[in-house]
C-alpha positions as CSV (number, residue, x, y, z in Angstrom):
1,M,2.4,17.7,44.1
2,Q,2.8,16.8,40.4
3,K,1.5,13.4,39.2
4,Q,4.2,10.8,38.5
5,D,2.2,8.6,36.2
6,Y,0.4,9.5,33.0
7,R,-1.6,7.6,30.4
8,L,-1.1,8.1,26.7
9,V,-3.2,6.6,23.9
10,M,-1.7,5.9,20.4
11,A,-4.9,6.3,18.2
12,Q,-4.2,4.4,15.1
13,L,-7.2,5.2,12.9
14,N,-8.3,4.6,9.3
15,P,-9.3,8.0,7.8
16,L,-10.8,8.4,4.3
17,V,-9.2,11.0,2.1
18,G,-11.6,13.9,1.6
19,D,-14.1,12.8,4.3
20,I,-13.4,15.7,6.7
21,D,-16.6,15.3,8.7
22,G,-16.2,11.6,8.9
23,N,-12.5,11.8,9.9
24,K,-13.3,14.5,12.5
25,N,-16.0,12.2,14.0
26,L,-13.4,9.3,14.2
27,V,-11.1,11.6,16.1
28,L,-13.9,12.8,18.5
29,E,-15.0,9.3,19.2
30,A,-11.4,8.2,19.9
31,I,-11.0,11.1,22.3
32,R,-14.2,10.2,24.2
33,H,-13.1,6.6,24.3
34,A,-9.6,7.5,25.6
35,R,-11.1,9.5,28.5
36,R,-13.9,7.1,29.3
37,V,-12.0,3.8,29.0
38,H,-8.4,4.6,29.5
39,H,-8.7,7.8,31.6
40,A,-6.0,9.1,29.3
41,D,-4.0,12.3,29.8
42,I,-2.8,12.5,26.2
43,I,-4.0,11.0,22.9
44,V,-1.9,11.1,19.7
45,F,-3.3,10.7,16.2
46,S,-1.7,10.3,12.8
47,E,-0.5,12.7,10.1
48,L,-3.2,14.6,8.2
49,V,-5.9,12.5,10.0
50,I,-8.5,15.2,9.3
51,S,-8.0,15.3,5.6
52,G,-6.8,11.8,5.1
53,Y,-3.4,11.0,3.4
54,P,-2.4,11.7,0.8
55,P,-5.0,14.4,-0.1
56,E,-3.1,15.4,-3.3
57,D,-4.9,18.0,-5.4
58,L,-7.8,18.2,-3.1
59,L,-5.6,20.7,-1.3
60,Y,-6.1,23.1,-4.2
61,R,-9.9,23.2,-3.7
62,S,-10.8,26.5,-2.2
63,D,-12.9,25.3,0.8
64,F,-10.9,22.1,1.6
65,I,-8.4,23.6,4.1
66,T,-11.1,25.9,5.5
67,R,-13.2,22.9,6.4
68,C,-10.2,21.2,8.0
69,E,-9.5,24.3,10.1
70,Q,-13.2,24.3,11.2
71,A,-12.7,20.7,12.3
72,I,-9.8,21.8,14.6
73,K,-12.2,24.1,16.5
74,E,-14.8,21.4,16.9
75,I,-12.2,18.9,18.2
76,A,-10.7,21.5,20.6
77,S,-14.1,22.1,22.2
78,C,-14.3,18.4,23.1
79,C,-10.8,18.2,24.7
80,Q,-11.7,18.7,28.3
81,N,-9.1,17.3,30.7
82,I,-7.0,15.8,27.9
83,A,-4.2,16.8,25.5
84,A,-4.7,15.8,21.9
85,I,-2.2,15.9,19.0
86,F,-3.4,15.3,15.5
87,G,-2.5,16.1,11.9
88,T,-4.2,18.4,9.4
89,P,-3.4,20.8,6.6
90,V,-3.5,24.5,7.7
91,R,-3.0,27.7,5.8
92,V,-1.0,30.5,7.5
93,D,-0.2,33.8,5.8
94,G,-1.0,32.3,2.4
95,A,1.2,29.3,2.9
96,T,-0.1,25.7,3.3
97,Y,1.5,23.5,5.9
98,N,1.3,19.9,6.9
99,A,0.7,20.5,10.6
100,A,0.4,18.7,13.9
101,V,-2.1,20.6,16.1
102,V,-1.7,20.4,19.9
103,I,-4.9,20.9,22.0
104,R,-4.9,21.0,25.8
105,D,-8.0,21.5,27.9
106,T,-10.0,22.8,24.8
107,R,-7.2,25.4,23.9
108,K,-4.9,25.2,20.9
109,I,-1.5,25.6,22.5
110,G,0.6,25.1,19.4
111,M,1.1,23.9,15.8
112,A,4.1,22.1,14.5
113,Y,4.8,22.4,10.8
114,K,6.4,19.5,9.0
115,Q,10.1,20.5,8.3
116,C,11.3,17.7,6.0
117,L,9.0,17.4,3.1
118,P,9.5,14.1,1.2
119,N,9.7,14.5,-2.5
120,Y,10.7,11.0,-3.7
121,G,8.9,7.7,-4.5
122,V,5.2,8.1,-3.9
123,F,5.7,11.4,-2.1
124,D,5.5,14.8,-3.7
125,E,4.8,17.1,-0.7
126,N,6.8,20.0,-2.2
127,R,4.0,20.3,-4.7
128,Y,1.5,21.2,-1.9
129,F,3.2,22.3,1.3
130,S,5.7,24.9,2.6
131,S,8.2,23.5,5.1
132,G,8.5,24.5,8.7
133,S,11.7,25.7,10.2
134,E,11.5,24.9,13.9
135,T,10.4,22.0,16.1
136,L,7.5,22.9,18.3
137,V,8.3,22.2,22.0
138,V,5.2,22.6,24.2
139,E,4.2,21.6,27.8
140,L,1.8,18.7,27.2
141,L,1.3,18.0,30.8
142,P,2.5,19.8,34.0
143,G,6.2,19.6,34.0
144,I,6.4,17.5,30.8
145,K,7.5,19.1,27.5
146,G,6.9,17.4,24.2
147,G,8.8,17.9,21.0
148,I,6.3,17.6,18.2
149,T,7.4,16.3,14.8
150,V,5.6,15.1,11.6
151,C,6.5,11.9,9.8
152,E,9.7,12.5,7.7
153,D,11.0,14.8,10.4
154,I,12.0,11.7,12.4
155,W,14.1,10.4,9.6
156,S,16.5,13.3,10.0
157,P,18.5,14.0,13.2
158,R,18.0,17.8,13.1
159,P,14.3,18.2,14.1
160,V,14.7,16.0,17.1
161,A,18.0,17.6,18.1
162,K,16.3,21.0,18.0
163,A,13.6,19.7,20.4
164,V,16.1,18.2,22.8
165,A,18.1,21.5,22.8
166,R,14.9,23.1,24.1
167,Q,14.6,20.6,26.9
168,A,11.9,18.3,25.4
169,D,11.3,15.3,27.7
170,I,9.6,13.2,25.0
171,I,9.3,13.3,21.2
172,I,5.9,12.8,19.5
173,N,6.0,11.9,15.9
174,I,2.8,11.6,13.8
175,N,2.8,9.6,10.6
176,A,1.2,8.5,7.4
177,S,3.9,6.0,6.4
178,P,2.8,3.5,3.7
179,F,3.8,-0.2,3.7
180,H,6.4,-1.9,1.7
181,D,8.3,-5.1,2.5
182,G,10.9,-4.3,5.2
183,K,9.5,-0.9,6.0
184,H,8.7,-1.8,9.7
185,I,12.3,-2.7,10.2
186,Q,13.5,0.6,8.8
187,R,11.1,2.5,11.0
188,A,12.3,0.7,14.2
189,D,16.0,1.3,13.2
190,V,15.3,5.0,12.7
191,L,13.5,5.4,16.0
192,K,16.3,3.6,17.8
193,A,18.8,6.0,16.2
194,R,16.9,9.1,17.2
195,A,16.4,7.7,20.8
196,N,20.1,7.0,21.1
197,E,21.0,10.4,19.8
198,S,18.5,12.3,22.0
199,A,18.3,10.1,25.1
200,V,14.6,10.7,25.3
201,P,11.6,8.4,24.6
202,L,9.6,8.7,21.3
203,I,6.0,8.1,20.5
204,Y,5.4,7.1,16.8
205,V,1.8,7.0,15.6
206,N,1.0,5.7,12.1
207,Q,-2.3,5.4,10.3
208,V,-3.9,2.3,8.8
209,G,-6.0,1.8,5.7
210,G,-5.8,1.5,2.0
211,Q,-5.6,4.5,-0.3
212,D,-5.5,3.8,-4.0
213,E,-2.1,2.0,-4.5
214,L,-0.9,2.6,-0.9
215,V,-1.5,0.4,2.1
216,F,-0.9,2.0,5.5
217,D,0.0,-0.7,8.0
218,G,0.0,1.1,11.3
219,G,2.4,-0.6,13.7
220,S,2.5,2.5,15.9
221,M,5.4,2.3,18.5
222,A,6.6,3.7,21.8
223,V,10.4,3.6,22.1
224,D,12.3,4.3,25.3
225,A,15.3,6.5,25.7
226,G,17.6,3.6,25.0
227,G,15.9,2.8,21.7
228,K,14.0,-0.3,22.9
229,V,10.4,-0.8,21.5
230,C,8.3,-0.8,24.6
231,A,4.9,-0.9,22.9
232,R,3.7,-1.6,19.4
233,S,0.2,-1.6,17.9
234,A,-1.0,-4.3,15.6
235,V,-0.7,-4.0,11.8
236,F,-3.6,-3.6,9.3
237,K,-6.2,-2.8,12.0
238,E,-7.4,0.2,13.9
239,S,-6.3,0.4,17.5
240,R,-6.2,2.7,20.5
241,Q,-3.3,1.4,22.5
242,L,-2.5,2.6,26.0
243,V,1.1,3.6,26.9
244,S,2.1,4.3,30.5
245,V,4.4,7.3,31.0
246,R,6.2,7.5,34.4
247,R,8.2,10.4,35.7
248,T,11.5,9.2,37.2
249,D,14.7,10.9,38.4
250,G,16.4,9.9,35.1
251,G,13.6,11.2,32.8
252,L,10.4,9.6,31.5
253,A,10.0,5.8,31.5
254,I,7.4,4.3,29.1
255,S,5.8,0.9,28.9
256,G,2.9,-0.9,27.2
257,Q,1.9,-3.9,25.2
258,T,3.7,-5.2,22.2
259,E,1.3,-6.7,19.6
260,F,2.4,-9.6,17.3
261,M,4.3,-8.5,14.2
262,P,4.0,-10.8,11.2
263,E,7.1,-11.2,9.1
264,G,8.1,-12.3,5.6
265,D,5.5,-13.8,3.2
266,R,2.8,-13.6,5.8
267,L,3.2,-9.9,6.1
268,I,3.1,-9.4,2.3
269,Y,0.1,-11.6,2.0
270,D,-1.7,-9.8,4.8
271,A,-0.9,-6.5,3.0
272,L,-2.4,-7.7,-0.2
273,V,-5.6,-9.0,1.5
274,Y,-6.0,-5.7,3.4
275,G,-5.4,-3.6,0.3
276,V,-8.1,-5.4,-1.7
277,S,-10.5,-5.2,1.2
278,E,-9.9,-1.5,1.6
279,Y,-10.2,-0.6,-2.1
280,V,-13.4,-2.5,-2.6
281,R,-15.0,-1.1,0.7
282,K,-13.9,2.5,0.2
283,N,-15.0,2.6,-3.4
284,R,-18.3,1.0,-2.6
285,F,-18.2,-2.0,-4.9
286,S,-20.6,-4.8,-4.2
287,G,-17.9,-7.4,-4.8
288,V,-15.3,-8.5,-7.3
289,V,-15.0,-10.6,-10.4
290,L,-11.9,-12.1,-12.0
291,G,-10.9,-14.4,-14.8
292,L,-9.8,-17.8,-13.5
293,S,-7.4,-19.4,-16.0
294,G,-6.0,-22.4,-14.1
295,G,-2.7,-20.6,-13.7
296,I,-1.0,-19.5,-10.5
297,D,-1.5,-15.8,-10.8
298,S,-5.3,-16.0,-11.0
299,A,-5.3,-18.8,-8.4
300,L,-3.4,-16.5,-5.9
301,T,-5.6,-13.5,-6.8
302,L,-8.7,-15.6,-6.1
303,A,-7.4,-16.7,-2.7
304,I,-6.6,-13.1,-1.8
305,A,-10.0,-11.9,-2.9
306,V,-11.9,-14.5,-0.9
307,D,-9.7,-13.9,2.2
308,A,-10.3,-10.1,1.8
309,L,-14.1,-10.1,1.1
310,G,-15.6,-13.5,1.7
311,A,-16.7,-16.1,-0.9
312,D,-20.1,-14.5,-1.3
313,K,-18.6,-11.4,-2.8
314,V,-16.3,-13.1,-5.3
315,S,-17.2,-14.4,-8.8
316,A,-14.8,-16.1,-11.2
317,V,-15.1,-17.0,-14.9
318,M,-13.2,-19.6,-16.8
319,M,-13.1,-18.8,-20.5
320,P,-11.5,-21.7,-22.3
321,Y,-10.4,-21.9,-26.0
322,L,-8.6,-24.5,-28.1
323,Y,-5.3,-24.1,-26.2
324,T,-6.8,-24.3,-22.7
325,S,-5.5,-27.5,-21.1
326,A,-7.5,-30.1,-19.2
327,I,-5.3,-29.3,-16.2
328,S,-6.3,-25.7,-16.3
329,L,-10.0,-26.5,-16.5
330,E,-9.8,-29.1,-13.7
331,A,-7.7,-26.8,-11.4
332,A,-9.9,-23.8,-11.8
333,E,-13.1,-25.8,-11.1
334,K,-11.4,-27.5,-8.1
335,Q,-10.3,-24.2,-6.5
336,A,-13.7,-22.5,-7.2
337,A,-15.5,-25.4,-5.6
338,H,-13.2,-25.5,-2.6
339,L,-13.6,-21.8,-1.9
340,G,-17.4,-21.8,-2.5
341,I,-17.5,-18.9,-4.9
342,D,-19.8,-18.1,-7.8
343,Y,-18.1,-19.8,-10.8
344,S,-19.0,-19.9,-14.5
345,V,-17.4,-21.5,-17.6
346,M,-17.9,-19.5,-20.8
347,P,-16.0,-20.9,-23.9
348,I,-14.9,-18.1,-26.2
349,G,-14.5,-20.2,-29.4
350,P,-17.7,-19.0,-31.1
351,V,-16.8,-15.4,-30.4
352,F,-13.3,-15.8,-31.7
353,D,-14.6,-17.4,-34.9
354,E,-16.8,-14.3,-35.4
355,F,-13.8,-12.1,-35.0
356,E,-11.9,-14.0,-37.6
357,R,-14.7,-13.7,-40.0
358,L,-15.0,-10.0,-39.2
359,L,-11.3,-9.4,-39.9
360,D,-10.9,-11.8,-42.8
361,K,-10.6,-9.2,-45.5
362,Q,-8.3,-7.0,-43.3
363,F,-6.0,-9.9,-42.6
364,A,-6.0,-11.4,-46.1
365,G,-2.6,-12.6,-47.1
366,E,-1.2,-12.2,-43.6
367,N,0.2,-15.0,-41.5
368,K,-1.2,-15.8,-38.1
369,D,0.9,-14.3,-35.3
370,I,0.6,-12.7,-31.9
371,T,-2.4,-10.7,-33.1
372,E,-4.6,-13.8,-32.9
373,E,-3.3,-14.6,-29.4
374,N,-4.1,-11.1,-28.3
375,I,-7.6,-11.3,-29.7
376,Q,-8.3,-14.2,-27.3
377,A,-7.1,-12.2,-24.4
378,R,-9.2,-9.2,-25.5
379,I,-12.3,-11.2,-25.8
380,R,-11.9,-12.4,-22.3
381,G,-11.3,-8.8,-21.2
382,V,-14.6,-7.6,-22.8
383,V,-16.6,-10.5,-21.2
384,L,-15.2,-9.7,-17.8
385,M,-15.8,-5.9,-18.1
386,A,-19.4,-6.6,-19.2
387,I,-20.0,-8.6,-16.1
388,S,-18.3,-5.9,-14.0
389,N,-20.5,-3.2,-15.5
390,K,-23.7,-5.2,-15.3
391,K,-23.3,-6.4,-11.7
392,G,-21.4,-3.5,-10.2
393,K,-18.4,-5.7,-9.3
394,L,-14.8,-4.6,-9.5
395,L,-12.8,-6.5,-12.1
396,L,-9.5,-7.7,-10.6
397,T,-6.7,-8.1,-13.1
398,T,-4.4,-11.0,-12.2
399,G,-1.0,-10.0,-13.9
400,N,2.2,-9.8,-11.8
401,K,5.1,-7.4,-11.7
402,S,7.4,-9.5,-13.8
403,E,4.9,-9.7,-16.7
404,M,4.1,-6.0,-16.4
405,A,7.8,-5.1,-16.4
406,V,8.6,-6.9,-19.7
407,G,5.2,-6.4,-21.4
408,Y,4.2,-10.1,-21.3
409,T,0.6,-9.1,-21.1
410,T,-2.1,-7.9,-23.4
411,L,-3.3,-4.3,-23.5
412,Y,-7.1,-4.2,-23.3
413,G,-7.0,-7.9,-22.7
414,D,-5.7,-9.5,-19.4
415,M,-4.7,-5.9,-18.4
416,A,-8.3,-4.8,-18.5
417,G,-9.9,-4.2,-15.1
418,G,-10.1,-1.8,-12.1
419,Y,-7.6,-3.1,-9.6
420,A,-4.4,-5.3,-9.8
421,P,-3.6,-7.0,-6.5
422,L,-0.4,-8.6,-7.9
423,K,0.8,-5.5,-9.8
424,D,3.9,-5.1,-7.5
425,V,4.4,-8.8,-6.9
426,Y,7.3,-10.5,-8.8
427,K,6.5,-14.0,-10.2
428,T,8.9,-15.7,-7.8
429,T,7.1,-14.0,-4.9
430,V,3.8,-15.2,-6.4
431,Y,5.0,-18.7,-5.9
432,R,6.2,-18.1,-2.4
433,L,2.8,-16.5,-1.5
434,A,0.9,-19.4,-2.9
435,E,3.0,-21.8,-0.8
436,Y,2.4,-19.6,2.2
437,R,-1.4,-19.5,1.7
438,N,-1.4,-23.3,1.3
439,S,0.4,-23.7,4.5
440,I,-2.7,-22.3,6.2
441,S,-5.1,-24.4,4.1
442,G,-4.8,-25.9,0.7
443,V,-6.8,-23.5,-1.4
444,I,-4.5,-23.5,-4.4
445,P,-4.3,-26.9,-6.2
446,M,-0.7,-28.2,-6.2
447,R,-0.9,-28.9,-9.9
448,V,-1.2,-25.1,-10.4
449,I,1.9,-24.4,-8.4
450,E,4.0,-27.3,-9.9
451,R,3.1,-26.9,-13.6
452,A,5.2,-24.7,-16.0
453,P,3.6,-21.3,-16.4
454,S,1.8,-20.6,-19.7
455,A,-0.5,-18.0,-21.2
456,E,-2.2,-20.8,-23.2
457,L,-2.7,-18.6,-26.2
458,A,-0.9,-20.9,-28.6
459,P,-0.2,-24.7,-28.9
460,G,2.3,-25.9,-26.4
461,Q,3.1,-22.4,-25.2
462,A,5.2,-21.8,-22.1
463,D,6.4,-18.5,-20.6
464,Q,10.0,-19.7,-20.7
465,D,9.9,-20.0,-24.5
466,T,10.3,-16.2,-24.7
467,L,11.5,-15.2,-21.2
468,P,14.3,-16.3,-19.0
469,A,13.5,-18.5,-16.0
470,Y,11.7,-16.4,-13.5
471,E,14.4,-16.7,-10.9
472,I,16.8,-15.1,-13.4
473,L,14.3,-12.6,-14.8
474,D,13.3,-11.3,-11.4
475,D,16.9,-10.8,-10.3
476,I,17.6,-8.8,-13.4
477,L,14.4,-6.8,-12.9
478,K,15.1,-6.0,-9.3
479,R,18.5,-4.8,-10.1
480,Y,17.3,-2.6,-12.9
481,I,14.0,-1.3,-11.4
482,E,14.6,-1.1,-7.7
483,D,18.4,-0.7,-7.5
484,H,18.8,1.4,-10.7
485,D,21.8,-0.7,-11.6
486,S,23.4,-0.1,-15.0
487,I,23.4,-2.8,-17.7
488,S,27.1,-3.3,-17.2
489,S,26.8,-3.9,-13.5
490,I,23.9,-6.4,-14.0
491,I,26.2,-8.3,-16.5
492,D,29.0,-8.1,-13.9
493,A,26.7,-9.8,-11.4
494,G,26.8,-12.9,-13.6
495,H,23.9,-12.6,-16.1
496,P,24.6,-13.2,-19.8
497,P,24.9,-9.9,-21.7
498,A,22.4,-10.9,-24.4
499,Q,19.8,-11.8,-21.8
500,V,20.3,-8.6,-19.8
501,H,20.0,-6.4,-23.0
502,D,16.8,-8.2,-24.0
503,V,15.2,-7.8,-20.6
504,V,16.1,-4.1,-20.3
505,R,14.9,-3.5,-23.8
506,R,11.5,-5.1,-22.9
507,V,11.2,-3.0,-19.8
508,D,12.0,0.3,-21.6
509,I,9.7,-0.2,-24.6
510,N,6.7,-1.3,-22.6
511,E,6.3,1.8,-20.5
512,Y,3.2,2.7,-22.7
513,K,1.5,-0.4,-21.5
514,R,2.3,0.2,-17.8
515,R,0.9,3.7,-18.1
516,Q,-2.5,2.2,-19.0
517,A,-2.5,-0.4,-16.3
518,P,-5.0,-0.3,-13.4
519,P,-3.8,0.7,-9.9
520,G,-2.4,-2.0,-7.7
521,I,-1.0,-2.6,-4.2
522,K,2.5,-1.3,-3.5
523,I,4.6,-3.9,-1.6
524,T,8.1,-3.1,-2.8
525,D,10.3,-0.1,-2.5
526,K,9.8,0.7,-6.2
527,A,6.4,0.0,-7.5
528,F,5.1,0.8,-11.0
529,G,2.9,3.9,-10.7
530,R,3.8,6.9,-8.6
531,D,7.2,5.3,-7.6
532,W,8.2,4.9,-11.3
533,R,8.0,8.0,-13.5
534,F,9.7,7.2,-16.8
535,P,8.7,8.9,-20.1
536,I,7.1,6.8,-22.8
537,T,8.9,8.6,-25.6
538,Y,12.6,9.0,-25.0
539,F,16.0,7.8,-26.5
540,K,16.5,4.2,-25.7
541,R,20.0,3.0,-25.9
542,I,19.2,-0.6,-26.9
């Protein structure tokens, strides 16, 4: 008599790109845990868990895929009395595939090749992989057929429909789906649509971890045949969640635990904290250093860094000059003391004076202008990079997306550094996140949040002297950058033509700066970096 109840584990792990042996060991340990603790019949891992995602041009190295394929054999040998599904690159007849391997009782019983290769945004899988043409349907357990799909395949109706046409009882979808705000809602909507179309349950397993500019949030799900989420893993943490699968007269019924899902600003803040933690850990930095200016961007970056790493791994430096206000000095000192970090004050006046003397002949007869402002920022960048080099600490830059968009930032100055936590965070979102963090505990002085933003590089300077109010600026930027709206449609939305033309001009002419910016955490649908691939030299209409 066949069993009626089965136990499936969604193994939401944090692989490291290129660490094939380490990732293989993560998989093996999870299999042993699933058998020992959960008495599992099936365990499902994420997309390319053996190589890590995205492996990019590592796939071109001659032995890389060979080593991944060797890992398949070692994993198979340990799959006694359990079925395992996991992702890895494979090479078949000279073609490279993004594959889901299915092992049952130590035997490889099938490989599913990803059919829908994403080639947009941060994805360029057509560069590396050939696409599969069929959905693998395989008997995972006695009398239970699984349709095996890979990531993007679930976003199209066809791969699932192919599986159901071949009498699949359940769809297994393995993923490496990066975070951006609202992505978890999109995923749930897609799974509901596929379940409603197919009338079979779905298992969706996503990876967690940070990889360069990407954060993978996990949130693996089990969805019943009616589209209801019956189990969900936590976000931003590894988990091995048990899902019960019961055979009924009407098909397979699934159930499990649904973990708490943060929303809104909390979700974004958690993503930023997780991204900083992962980047520092995986790149083996001893800690971080940043310039603390008394402004809101550096204040928020400091809070994120301390939450990510702990106060003992964070250093901040205040570098005042003539235009640094007493408010900035007091706010920076207050926040540093409250958080208990290593804090230094290093006035840059003497260094700036030396630069003026050095450049005196070159600048003879020239009026002072933005050049002198930029020298201040560049002195600060040199100081911070020196500390970073000497102490082995990663320099966090503190600029936000609004500034990066319009070039309101100094190349080789405040742009200097190794990682930019706020790179994809608009200024208006910076304020919201500061308010959210203070709702937990007041780590950011209210004077910093309430004061008018200023670079403090000139007397009485304020951001809004040269930029629109950030509420207006950010709306124009979102329409132009994320929605790809035309200038005329942005004007039709109610923005003054002169203002729109000025903002768009700034975005277009500052691509050369953004190309030299450090990596930063993607939190929107269109982040500067791999999402945004505009030429520096091209015909600009305005």
